[in-house]
C-alpha positions in Angstrom: 0.0 0.0 0.0 1.4 3.4 -1.0 2.0 6.1 1.6 -0.6 8.4 0.0 -3.2 5.7 0.3 -2.3 5.1 3.9 -2.4 8.8 4.7 -5.7 9.2 3.0 -7.2 6.2 4.9 -5.9 7.3 8.3 -7.2 10.8 7.9 -10.8 9.8 7.1 -11.9 9.9 10.7 -11.7 13.7 10.6 -13.4 14.0 7.2 -17.2 14.7 7.4 -19.3 12.7 5.1 -22.2 14.3 3.3 -24.8 14.7 6.0 -27.8 13.4 4.1 -26.1 10.4 2.6 -24.3 9.4 5.8 -27.5 9.7 7.7 -29.2 7.3 5.2 -26.3 4.9 5.5 -26.4 5.0 9.3 -30.1 4.2 9.3 -29.7 1.4 6.9 -26.7 -0.1 8.8 -28.7 0.2 12.0 -31.3 -2.2 10.7 -30.8 -5.8 9.6 -32.9 -5.2 6.4 -30.7 -2.4 5.0 -28.1 -4.6 3.2 -30.8 -7.1 2.2 -33.0 -4.4 0.6 -30.0 -3.0 -1.4 -29.0 -6.4 -2.7 -32.7 -7.2 -3.5 -33.0 -4.0 -5.5 -29.8 -4.8 -7.4 -31.0 -8.4 -8.2 -34.4 -7.1 -9.3 -32.8 -4.6 -11.7 -30.4 -7.2 -13.2 -33.3 -9.6 -13.6 -35.3 -7.0 -15.5 -32.3 -6.2 -17.7 -31.3 -9.8 -18.5 -33.6 -12.6 -17.3 -36.8 -10.7 -18.3 -36.0 -10.2 -22.0 -34.8 -13.8 -22.1 -38.0 -15.1 -20.7 -39.9 -12.9 -23.1 -38.0 -14.6 -26.0 -39.3 -18.0 -24.8 -42.8 -16.6 -24.5 -42.7 -15.0 -27.9 -41.3 -18.1 -29.6 -44.3 -20.0 -28.4 -46.9 -17.3 -29.0 -48.8 -17.2 -32.3 -49.5 -13.5 -32.6 -47.5 -10.2 -32.3 -46.7 -8.6 -28.9 -49.8 -7.3 -27.2 -52.2 -9.3 -29.3 -54.2 -12.2 -27.9 -53.2 -15.6 -29.4 -52.5 -19.2 -28.7 -49.3 -21.1 -27.9 -47.9 -23.2 -30.7 -44.6 -24.6 -31.9 -45.0 -23.2 -35.4 -42.0 -20.8 -34.9 -39.6 -23.7 -34.2 -41.0 -25.7 -37.2 -40.1 -22.7 -39.4 -36.6 -22.6 -38.0 -35.9 -26.2 -39.2 -36.8 -25.6 -42.8 -34.2 -25.9 -45.6 -34.0 -22.2 -46.1 -33.4 -21.6 -42.4 -30.7 -24.3 -42.2 -28.9 -22.6 -45.2 -29.2 -19.3 -43.3 -27.6 -20.9 -40.2 -24.8 -22.4 -42.3 -24.2 -19.1 -44.0 -23.9 -17.4 -40.6 -21.4 -20.0 -39.2 -19.4 -20.2 -42.4 -19.0 -16.4 -42.8 -18.0 -16.0 -39.1 -15.5 -18.8 -39.5 -14.1 -17.4 -42.8 -13.4 -14.0 -41.2 -12.1 -15.3 -37.8 -9.2 -17.4 -39.1 -7.5 -14.7 -41.3 -8.3 -12.1 -38.7 -6.6 -14.1 -36.0 -3.5 -14.6 -38.2 -3.3 -10.9 -38.9 -3.9 -9.9 -35.3 -1.2 -12.3 -34.0 1.3 -10.8 -36.6 0.4 -7.2 -35.6 0.6 -8.1 -31.8 4.0 -9.8 -32.3 5.3 -6.8 -34.3 4.3 -4.2 -31.7 5.0 -6.3 -28.5 8.1 -8.3 -29.4 10.1 -6.3 -32.0 11.9 -3.0 -32.2 9.5 -1.6 -34.8 9.7 2.3 -34.7 6.9 4.3 -33.1 5.2 1.3 -31.6 3.0 3.4 -29.2 1.6 5.5 -32.0 1.1 2.5 -34.3 -0.8 0.7 -31.5 -3.3 3.6 -31.2 -3.7 3.7 -35.0 -4.2 -0.1 -35.3 -6.9 -0.2 -32.6 -8.8 2.9 -33.9 -11.0 0.9 -36.4 -12.5 -1.0 -33.4 -14.0 2.3 -32.1 -15.5 3.5 -35.4 -19.2 2.7 -35.7 -19.5 -0.2 -38.2 -22.3 1.5 -40.0 -19.9 4.3 -41.1 -17.3 2.1 -42.6 -20.0 -0.1 -44.2 -21.5 2.9 -46.0 -18.0 4.1 -46.9 -17.0 0.8 -48.4 -20.4 0.6 -50.1 -19.3 3.7 -52.0 -15.6 2.6 -52.4 -16.4 -0.9 -53.7 -19.6 -0.3 -55.7 -19.1 -2.3 -58.9 -20.7 0.4 -61.0 -19.5 3.7 -59.6 -17.2 2.8 -56.7 -14.2 5.1 -56.3 -11.7 2.2 -56.2 -13.0 0.7 -59.4 -12.9 4.2 -61.1 -9.3 4.6 -60.1 -8.5 1.1 -61.4 -10.2 1.8 -64.7 -8.5 5.2 -65.0 -5.1 3.7 -64.3 -5.4 0.6 -66.6 -7.8 1.8 -69.3 -10.0 -1.3 -68.6 -13.8 -1.4 -68.3 -13.6 -4.1 -65.7 -14.6 -3.6 -62.0 -12.5 -5.9 -60.0 -14.0 -4.9 -56.6 -17.5 -5.8 -55.6 -18.3 -5.5 -51.9 -21.8 -6.8 -52.4 -20.7 -10.4 -52.1 -19.5 -13.0 -49.6 -16.0 -11.5 -49.9 -17.4 -8.0 -49.1 -19.2 -9.3 -46.0 -16.1 -11.1 -44.7 -13.8 -8.2 -45.6 -15.8 -5.6 -43.7 -16.2 -7.9 -40.7 -12.4 -8.4 -40.6 -11.8 -4.7 -40.2 -13.3 -4.9 -36.7 -12.3 -8.4 -35.9 -8.5 -7.7 -36.3 -8.3 -4.8 -33.9 -10.6 -6.6 -31.5 -8.4 -9.7 -31.5 -5.3 -7.5 -31.2 -6.6 -5.8 -28.1 -7.2 -9.2 -26.5 -3.9 -10.8 -27.2 -1.2 -8.0 -27.4 -0.8 -7.9 -23.6 -0.3 -11.7 -23.5 2.7 -11.3 -25.8 4.1 -8.6 -23.5 3.7 -10.7 -20.4 5.5 -13.8 -21.7 8.9 -14.6 -20.2 11.4 -14.7 -23.1 13.5 -17.3 -21.2 11.0 -19.9 -22.1 11.7 -19.4 -25.8 15.4 -19.1 -25.2 15.4 -22.5 -23.5 13.8 -24.0 -26.7 16.4 -22.4 -28.9 19.2 -23.7 -26.7 17.8 -27.2 -27.2 18.2 -26.8 -30.9 14.8 -25.7 -32.0 14.6 -23.3 -34.9 12.9 -19.9 -34.6 9.8 -21.1 -36.5 9.5 -24.3 -34.4 10.0 -22.3 -31.2 7.3 -19.9 -32.2 4.9 -22.8 -33.1 5.6 -25.2 -30.2 6.4 -22.8 -27.3 5.1 -19.2 -28.0 1.8 -20.2 -29.6 1.2 -23.1 -27.1 1.7 -20.7 -24.1 -0.6 -18.2 -25.8 -3.3 -20.8 -26.2 -5.6 -19.4 -23.4 -5.5 -15.9 -24.8 -5.8 -17.1 -28.4 -8.6 -19.5 -27.7 -10.6 -17.1 -25.7 -10.1 -14.3 -28.2 -10.9 -16.5 -31.2 -14.1 -17.8 -29.7 -15.2 -14.2 -28.7 -14.4 -13.1 -32.3 -16.4 -16.0 -33.7 -19.3 -15.1 -31.5 -19.1 -11.5 -32.6 -19.2 -12.7 -36.2 -22.4 -14.6 -35.6 -23.9 -11.6 -33.9 -22.7 -9.2 -36.7 -25.5 -7.2 -38.2 -24.1 -4.3 -40.2 -21.9 -6.2 -42.7 -24.5 -8.7 -43.8 -27.2 -6.0 -43.9 -25.2 -3.7 -46.2 -23.3 -6.1 -48.3 -25.1 -9.4 -48.0 -28.7 -8.4 -48.4 -28.3 -6.8 -51.9 -26.5 -10.0 -53.0 -29.1 -12.3 -51.6 -26.9 -13.5 -48.7 -28.9 -14.3 -45.6 -27.6 -14.7 -42.1 -29.5 -15.1 -38.8 -29.3 -11.5 -37.7 -30.6 -10.1 -41.0 -33.2 -12.9 -41.1 -34.5 -11.7 -37.7 -34.6 -8.1 -38.9 -36.4 -9.0 -42.1 -38.9 -11.2 -40.3 -40.0 -8.2 -38.2 -39.4 -5.2 -40.5 -39.6 -6.5 -44.1 -42.4 -9.0 -44.1 -46.1 -8.5 -44.0 -47.4 -9.5 -41.6 -44.3 -9.5 -39.4 -43.2 -13.0 -38.3 -42.6 -12.4 -34.6 -42.8 -16.0 -33.6 -40.2 -17.1 -36.1 -37.9 -14.2 -35.2 -38.0 -15.2 -31.5 -37.6 -18.9 -32.2 -34.5 -18.4 -34.3 -33.2 -16.0 -31.6 -33.3 -19.0 -29.2 -31.3 -21.0 -31.7 -28.6 -18.4 -31.8 -28.3 -18.4 -28.0 -28.1 -22.2 -27.9 -25.3 -22.1 -30.5 -23.4 -19.5 -28.6 -23.7 -21.5 -25.4 -22.3 -24.6 -27.1 -19.4 -22.5 -28.3 -18.6 -21.3 -24.8 -18.8 -24.9 -23.5 -16.3 -25.9 -26.3 -13.8 -23.3 -25.0 -14.1 -24.6 -21.5 -13.5 -28.2 -22.7 -10.4 -27.2 -24.7 -8.7 -25.4 -21.8 -9.9 -27.7 -19.0 -7.1 -29.1 -16.9 -4.3 -27.5 -18.7 -1.6 -25.2 -17.2 -0.3 -22.1 -19.0 1.7 -20.4 -16.4 4.2 -18.0 -18.0 4.7 -15.4 -15.3 6.4 -16.6 -12.1 8.1 -15.1 -9.1 11.4 -15.0 -10.9 12.2 -11.6 -12.2 12.4 -11.0 -16.0 11.9 -8.2 -18.5 10.3 -8.9 -21.9 13.0 -8.2 -24.5 12.3 -7.2 -28.1 13.7 -8.7 -31.2 16.1 -6.6 -33.3 14.9 -6.6 -36.8 17.5 -4.3 -38.4 16.4 -2.9 -41.7 13.3 -5.1 -41.6 11.8 -3.0 -38.8 10.8 -0.4 -41.5 9.0 -3.2 -43.4 7.0 -4.1 -40.3 6.4 -0.3 -39.7 5.1 0.0 -43.3 2.9 -3.1 -42.8 1.2 -1.5 -39.8 0.7 1.8 -41.6 -0.8 -0.1 -44.6 -3.4 -1.7 -42.2 -4.3 1.7 -40.8 -4.5 3.2 -44.3 -6.9 0.5 -45.6 -9.1 0.3 -42.6 -9.3 4.0 -41.6 -7.9 6.4 -44.2 -9.7 4.9 -47.2 -13.2 4.8 -45.7 -12.8 8.2 -44.0 -11.4 9.7 -47.2 -14.4 8.4 -49.1 -16.7 10.1 -46.6 -14.8 13.3 -47.0 -14.9 13.2 -50.8 -18.5 12.2 -50.9 -19.6 15.0 -48.7 -18.3 17.7 -51.2 -19.8 16.4 -54.5 -23.4 16.7 -55.7 -23.8 13.1 -56.6 -22.1 10.0 -55.3 -19.9 8.5 -58.1 -19.5 11.7 -60.1 -16.3 13.3 -59.1 -15.8 16.2 -61.5 -14.7 19.6 -60.4 -18.0 21.3 -61.5 -19.8 18.9 -59.1 -18.2 20.4 -56.0 -20.8 21.8 -53.5 -21.5 22.5 -49.9 -25.2 21.9 -50.2 -25.1 18.6 -48.3 -23.7 20.3 -45.3 -26.5 22.9 -45.4 -29.1 20.1 -45.7 -27.7 18.2 -42.8 -27.3 21.2 -40.5 -30.9 22.3 -41.4 -32.4 18.8 -40.9 -34.5 18.4 -37.8 -34.1 14.6 -38.1 -30.3 15.0 -37.8 -30.4 17.2 -34.7 -33.0 15.0 -33.0 -30.9 12.0 -33.7 -27.8 13.8 -32.5 -29.5 14.9 -29.3 -30.9 11.5 -28.6 -27.5 9.9 -29.2 -25.7 12.3 -26.9 -28.4 11.9 -24.2 -28.4 8.1 -24.3 -24.6 8.0 -24.6 -23.9 10.2 -21.5 -26.7 9.0 -19.3 -26.5 5.3 -20.5 -22.7 5.2 -20.0 -22.9 6.7 -16.5 -25.7 4.4 -15.3 -24.1 1.4 -16.9 -20.8 2.0 -15.1 -22.6 2.7 -11.8 -24.5 -0.6 -12.1 -21.3 -2.5 -13.2 -19.4 -0.9 -10.3 -22.1 -2.1 -7.8 -22.1 -5.7 -9.2 -18.3 -5.8 -9.3 -18.0 -4.6 -5.7 -20.3 -7.4 -4.5 -18.6 -10.0 -6.6 -15.0 -9.0 -5.8 -15.1 -7.2 -2.4 -17.7 -9.3 -0.5 -18.2 -12.9 0.6 -22.0 -13.0 0.1 -23.0 -16.4 -1.1 -25.4 -15.1 -3.7 -22.7 -13.0 -5.5 -22.3 -15.7 -8.2 -26.0 -15.3 -9.0 -25.6 -11.5 -9.4 -22.4 -11.9 -11.5 -24.2 -14.5 -13.7 -27.2 -12.2 -14.4 -24.9 -9.3 -15.2 -23.0 -11.5 -17.8 -26.1 -13.0 -19.4 -26.5 -10.2 -22.0 -23.0 -11.0 -23.3 -24.5 -14.2 -24.7 -27.3 -12.2 -26.4 -26.6 -10.5 -29.7 -28.0 -6.9 -29.9 -30.8 -7.8 -32.2 -31.8 -10.8 -30.1 -31.9 -8.7 -27.0 -33.9 -6.1 -29.0 -36.5 -8.8 -29.8 -36.7 -9.8 -26.2 -37.2 -6.3 -25.0 -39.7 -5.7 -27.8 -41.9 -8.4 -26.3 -41.1 -7.4 -22.7 -42.0 -3.7 -23.1 -45.1 -4.4 -25.0 -46.4 -6.7 -22.3 -45.7 -4.4 -19.4 -48.7 -2.8 -17.6 -50.0 0.4 -19.2 -48.9 2.2 -16.0 -45.3 1.6 -17.1 -45.0 3.4 -20.5 -41.7 2.2 -21.8 -42.7 0.7 -25.1 -42.1 3.1 -28.0 -40.1 5.7 -26.0 -36.5 6.6 -25.7 -36.4 4.8 -22.3 -36.7 1.5 -24.2 -33.4 2.3 -25.9 -31.7 3.4 -22.7 -32.6 0.2 -20.9 -31.4 -1.9 -23.9 -28.1 0.0 -24.0 -27.6 -0.5 -20.2 -28.2 -4.2 -20.6 -25.8 -4.6 -23.5 -23.1 -2.6 -21.7 -23.3 -4.1 -18.3 -21.0 -7.1 -19.0 -18.3 -4.8 -20.1 -18.7 -2.4 -17.1 -18.6 -5.4 -14.7 -15.4 -6.7 -16.4 -13.7 -3.3 -16.2 -14.6 -2.6 -12.6 -13.9 -6.1 -11.4 -10.4 -5.8 -12.6 -10.0 -2.4 -10.8 -11.4 -3.7 -7.5 -9.3 -6.9 -7.7 -6.1 -4.7 -7.7 -7.1 -3.0 -4.4 -5.9 -4.6 -1.2 -8.5 -5.2 1.5 -6.1 -3.6 3.9 -7.1 -0.2 2.5 -10.7 -0.5 3.6 -9.8 -2.1 7.0 -7.3 0.7 7.7 -10.0 3.3 6.9 -12.6 1.7 9.1 -10.1 1.3 12.0 -9.5 5.0 11.9 -13.2 5.7 12.4 -14.5 6.2 8.8 -17.9 4.9 8.0 -18.7 2.8 4.9 -19.7 5.8 2.8 -16.5 7.7 3.6 -14.4 4.6 2.9 -16.1 4.1 -0.5 -15.8 7.7 -1.5 -12.3 8.5 -0.3 -10.6 5.1 -0.9 -12.4 2.7 -3.2 -13.9 5.1 -5.7 -10.9 7.5 -5.6 -8.5 4.6 -6.5 -10.8 3.0 -9.1 -12.0 6.1 -10.9 -9.4 5.8 -13.8 -10.9 2.4 -14.6 -14.4 3.9 -14.3 -13.4 6.6 -16.8 -12.0 4.1 -19.3 -15.0 1.9 -19.0 -17.3 4.9 -19.4 -15.7 5.8 -22.7 -15.9 2.2 -23.9 -19.6 2.0 -23.1 -20.2 5.4 -24.7 -18.5 4.0 -27.9 -20.8 0.9 -27.7 -23.9 3.0 -27.4 -22.9 5.3 -30.3 -22.2 2.4 -32.6 -25.2 0.2 -31.7 -27.6 -0.4 -34.5 -29.2 -3.9 -34.3 -31.1 -3.3 -31.0 -31.8 0.4 -31.9 -33.4 -0.4 -35.2 -36.0 -2.6 -33.4 -36.7 -0.5 -30.4 -36.8 3.1 -31.8 -40.0 5.0 -32.5 -40.8 8.3 -34.1 -39.0 11.0 -32.1 -36.5 8.6 -30.4 -34.2 7.9 -33.4 -30.5 7.8 -32.8 -27.8 8.7 -35.3 -27.2 5.1 -36.5 -30.9 4.8 -37.3 -30.9 8.2 -39.1 -27.9 7.1 -41.2 -29.7 3.8 -42.1 -32.8 5.7 -43.2 -30.7 8.1 -45.3 -28.8 5.3 -46.9 -32.1 3.4 -47.7 -33.4 6.6 -49.4 -30.2 6.9 -51.5 -28.8 10.0 -49.7 -25.2 8.8 -49.7 -23.9 12.4 -49.7 -25.7 13.4 -46.5 -24.6 10.1 -45.0 -21.0 11.2 -45.7 -21.5 14.5 -43.9 -23.0 12.9 -40.8 -20.3 10.1 -40.9 -17.5 12.7 -40.8 -19.0 14.4 -37.8 -19.3 11.0 -36.0 -15.7 10.3 -36.9 -14.6 13.5 -35.3 -16.5 12.5 -32.1 -14.8 9.0 -32.2 -11.3 10.6 -32.5 -12.0 13.0 -29.7 -13.3 10.4 -27.2 -10.5 8.0 -28.2 -8.0 10.6 -27.5 -9.6 11.3 -24.1 -9.5 7.6 -23.3 -5.8 7.3 -24.2 -5.0 10.3 -22.0 -6.8 8.8 -19.1 -5.0 5.5 -19.5 -1.6 7.3 -19.7 -2.3 9.3 -16.6 -3.3 6.1 -14.8 -0.1 4.3 -15.8 2.0 7.3 -14.7 0.2 7.4 -11.3 1.1 3.8 -10.6 
């Protein structure tokens, strides 16, 4: 324990707590029901955010009519799931997710090795650039690549035709390749974030021992390095595979025009594109997704069960980097190329598209600022912007507070029921956004009329909190686990009550993690589309829904303008997040 922490704890006895809050805490502590009521309230809230929509999925999969309409209970929805077309849709989903996961893993491992184990120049800057695509809303890059890789008027095809004099269009994003390619742009940085620290933490002496026994560099990498990385690689791969099954934007933009159906777009079409909507089929196939994801997680547990992967011991070591010589500029160029393809190209397309009258016609006499005037004068844009900011700030704050409470009980207490709370908080992690949206669609419609959530902005807020809770719990659990229990004990010994200890010790030391988690949750809310598109109503549209409507109406130019503004927001919040992380590291 640091001296500053001890001084802070020892001085708490003389620090007055807020009178109102400390009075409430004393009254609750004076009664045996105080802690019980607090935990009961937390359990009820988590049950409403996770168990309730799951139970409504089961109810809806057996109910023959739309939400709120009297009907009968049948198995027709599950019969529709096991038709030939539905089986093809399921195979498409698994195949596409598998096809993007394997090359993404190879590329992510290569990038992580370059930045963690070599002397490539500017590694800190390169790491920030490589991870940036993960924080960009997928709908933005999907629309940008829809303009870059359009087989008729795509900018890349136009450049190719200008350079070669050919009439051929080699790039067509409206295909299986286009779906996989766009999904990879998010999968690679996601996998990179999960495995780069494992490379940094590995003791190099383990690899040196293999080399001394006569193993080549390649054999050492395959038999030692990759074997010891297996827990991180397996967990990251399975999470990436799950995210591929859950993906909505890539199949919607690039698969639907090509007739490629996956489960998420099938659910969306069942509710929004068919008349009458097939709610029972949508909820039944949602259950199939959850069963598939559960089996995948069980597979991971079986693979890693009973195996030891200890690489960090009590023996001191410092991870060394490999000297690449002149090749370090090749690895530097490779990282820059990844950033150029995944960020510069799509953002550049948005920039170019925002200044020309018509998408695909890039003559000088077509330059205009009309699209900026149309966007800034649009009530739909400002309403979507206001809703997004409100839901982002309020949703991220409430989600982190909820995650902090769950993590505190799970990590800092010995209450027997903490496993139940932790399990309910993690349940939404197994539910894709569109599946959770279907569950809440049923759940909100069946609530009593005295609870007017259905069709309001509060429906979106609750869905966002539910989707973000697993992440907030993960972030805050890691922060609490680093704090010694001696800090709280020292504070209480010196006369501080529970509220003073929490405010002056626990919260004060965990706030950097809270800030980092807040930014991550805010990013998640800003990029969320699958749940939003099912739960929004007139007046509660968010920017992702506004963009989807504009794209469907053929307003690619206005999409470019809004996309640029969202990109500026992403860069600003990412910069703030990195500053917080840096200040946290410096404070350690």
